[in-house]
C-alpha positions as CSV (number, residue, x, y, z in Angstrom):
1,X,260.3,24.3,237.7
2,X,258.2,23.9,240.8
3,X,257.0,27.0,242.5
4,X,255.1,26.6,245.8
5,X,253.8,29.7,247.5
6,X,252.8,30.3,251.0
7,X,253.8,34.0,251.1
8,X,251.2,36.8,251.2
9,X,249.6,37.8,248.0
10,X,252.3,39.3,245.7
11,X,252.1,42.8,244.4
12,X,252.2,41.5,240.8
13,X,250.9,38.5,238.9
14,X,254.3,36.8,239.2
15,X,255.5,36.0,242.7
16,X,259.0,35.3,241.6
17,X,259.3,38.8,240.0
18,X,257.9,40.3,243.2
19,X,260.4,38.4,245.3
20,X,263.4,39.3,243.2
21,X,262.4,43.0,243.2
22,X,262.0,43.2,247.0
23,X,264.8,41.0,248.2
24,X,268.1,42.5,249.3
25,X,270.1,39.9,251.3
26,X,270.5,36.4,249.8
27,X,272.2,33.7,252.0
28,X,273.8,31.2,249.6
29,X,274.0,27.9,251.4
30,X,276.7,25.8,249.9
31,X,278.5,28.7,248.2
32,X,281.9,27.6,247.0
33,X,285.0,29.7,247.0
34,X,285.9,28.1,243.7
35,X,284.9,30.4,240.8
36,X,284.4,27.4,238.5
37,X,281.5,26.0,240.6
38,X,277.9,26.9,239.7
39,X,277.2,28.3,243.2
40,X,280.0,30.8,242.8
41,X,278.9,31.9,239.3
42,X,275.3,32.4,240.4
43,X,276.2,34.3,243.5
44,X,278.6,36.5,241.6
45,X,275.8,37.3,239.1
46,X,273.4,38.2,241.8
47,X,276.0,40.3,243.6
48,X,276.6,42.1,240.3
49,X,272.9,42.9,240.2
50,X,272.9,44.6,243.6
51,X,272.0,41.8,246.0
52,X,274.0,41.4,249.2
53,X,275.4,37.8,249.1
54,X,275.9,36.1,252.4
55,X,278.0,32.9,252.0
56,X,277.0,30.0,254.2
57,X,279.6,27.2,254.1
58,X,281.6,25.9,257.1
59,X,284.6,25.0,254.9
60,X,285.5,28.5,253.6
61,X,286.3,31.8,255.4
62,X,284.9,34.1,252.7
63,X,283.6,34.2,249.1
64,X,283.1,37.2,246.8
65,X,284.5,39.5,249.4
66,X,281.9,38.5,252.0
67,X,282.5,36.7,255.3
68,X,281.2,33.1,255.3
69,X,279.2,31.6,258.1
70,X,279.1,28.0,259.1
71,X,275.3,27.9,259.3
72,X,272.3,30.1,258.7
73,X,271.9,30.5,262.5
74,X,275.2,32.4,262.6
75,X,274.2,35.0,260.0
76,X,273.9,38.3,262.0
77,X,271.5,40.1,259.7
78,X,268.1,39.7,258.1
79,X,268.0,37.2,255.2
80,X,265.4,37.7,252.5
81,X,266.1,34.5,250.5
82,X,267.9,31.3,251.4
83,X,269.4,30.0,248.1
84,X,270.3,26.4,248.6
85,X,273.2,24.7,246.6
86,X,273.3,21.5,248.6
87,X,272.4,17.9,247.8
88,X,268.8,17.0,248.7
89,X,269.8,15.0,251.8
90,X,271.0,18.2,253.4
91,X,268.1,20.4,252.6
92,X,265.8,19.7,255.5
93,X,268.3,20.9,258.0
94,X,268.7,24.1,256.1
95,X,264.9,24.6,255.9
96,X,264.6,24.0,259.6
97,X,267.1,26.8,260.2
98,X,265.3,29.1,257.8
99,X,262.0,28.4,259.6
100,X,263.7,29.2,262.9
101,X,264.9,32.5,261.5
102,X,261.6,33.3,259.9
103,X,263.2,33.8,256.5
104,X,260.5,34.7,254.0
105,X,261.7,32.7,251.0
106,X,263.7,29.5,250.2
107,X,265.1,28.9,246.8
108,X,266.3,25.4,245.9
109,X,268.5,25.4,242.8
110,X,268.1,23.1,239.8
111,X,268.1,19.4,240.8
112,X,267.7,20.3,244.5
113,X,264.3,18.7,245.3
114,X,263.0,17.8,248.7
115,X,259.2,17.7,248.9
116,X,259.0,17.1,252.6
117,X,261.2,20.1,253.4
118,X,259.3,22.3,250.9
119,X,256.0,21.3,252.6
120,X,257.4,22.1,256.0
121,X,258.5,25.5,254.8
122,X,255.2,26.3,253.2
123,X,253.3,25.3,256.4
124,X,255.6,27.8,258.2
125,X,254.5,30.5,255.7
126,X,257.7,30.5,253.6
127,X,257.6,31.1,249.8
128,X,259.4,28.1,248.2
129,X,260.9,27.8,244.8
130,X,262.3,24.3,244.0
131,X,264.4,22.8,241.2
132,X,264.9,26.2,239.6
133,X,267.9,28.4,238.9
134,X,267.6,31.9,240.4
135,X,270.1,33.3,237.9
136,X,268.0,32.0,234.9
137,X,264.8,33.3,236.5
138,X,266.4,36.7,237.2
139,X,267.7,37.0,233.7
140,X,264.3,36.1,232.2
141,X,262.6,38.9,234.1
142,X,265.2,41.7,234.3
143,X,267.3,41.6,231.0
């Protein structure tokens, strides 16, 4: 797990715990409408824990009862975490949109690694978690 912080000092010793306690809206980029896909299972878990899930996928109309948006730039509300379920070659464009929207945190799921994009996000003041599952981290902290 690679955790790279550029966010203000957390209220606890663990910035991931702080993030997961304070976040409300999570945009899941690459969320699949297929319940067998990992992105769907992770988003359903988070939704079941009280987070508002905002699907971002131009190929679906909705997922988990929520309207899907073609890009982050179309999401009409504040996003607290951008959770990325895309191959690394697509990450930089997502990070650029998150920077434009001033999203406070970007979470790249397991095996999603893009050092250049992570560095760009950190320089913009965004908290970055890379190559790490948000579901596993939530479960480890809030059983």
